[in-house]
N, C-alpha and C positions, 0 to 999 in steps of 0.2 A: 388816153383819157384817164380820169382818176376816180372811179369808184372800183369798185369790186363787184367778182361775178356771184351769183347767186348758186352757192355748191353745196350739197349736203356732207356731212362728212363720216360717213358711212359708206361713202362711193370709195371708190379704186384710184390709184393715181390715175389710170388711164382713164378710166368713166369723169376722170372730174378734168382729161386733158379733152377729151371728146367735148363733154357742155362745154367746157370755156371755147373751143373752135369753133362749137354753132352758134356763139354769142357772137365773135368775132366774125361770123358770117353776116349775121343782122347789122354790126355797126358796117362792114365793108360796105353792104348793101345801101346805107345814109350816104355815106361818104362818097364812094363811086357808084361801082357796078357789082355783082357776082354772077356769074353764068346759072342759068336757073338747075343744070347738073349738078355743079359742084354744092349748088345750095338744098339740094333733094339730097343726094347725098348725104352732107350733115346734118341734117333734119332726121334721115333715119336712123341714123347711130343715137344720136341724142331720145328719140321716140324711144331707141331699143334701153338706155337707162333708164328713161323716166316713159314709160309707158302709160302712167296712169293721165286722164287727161286732166282732172284734179290738181293732180302735182304740176303738169304745166303750163295752165294759170298761174298756180303759184308761181314758180320761177320766171312764168316771165313777166309779172305785174312787181316782183320783188324788181328785177332786169330793170324795168320799166321807170321804176320810182330811182333808181338808181344813176339810167343814166339817160335818160327822156324817147328812150327811141324804144318804138312800138312793135316785139317781137311777131305779134299775131298780125300786122298788116304785112306783115315779110313773109310770115310764111303762107299767108291767104291768096298774097298775089303769086308767090313761085305756084302755087296749085292751080293757078286757076291759068299759067302761061304755059305754054308750049316748050320741047325740049329746043334748044338753040338760043332763046329767049337770055336778055339780062332784063334781071332782076334790080330796079332800083324804089331806094326809099323817097329820094327829092323830088 
């Protein structure tokens, strides 16, 4: 895909890597499937960097505007799923 990920310049290199990995999991959920456990692990790391719901919503909106993919939808599916389930946005 040819778009940029929503990042903040005050994040460390490791934090940027974790946030980009989370958004890559969103992409993977739309392209194929992701295991719920793997997704939730990436989401927990994301929340460690972005604990504010307002900032999360802002980043999700920026990502959706750039990619057309809804992070909120995948997070909601993952929260409703059980361990062992596969999450898919398609």
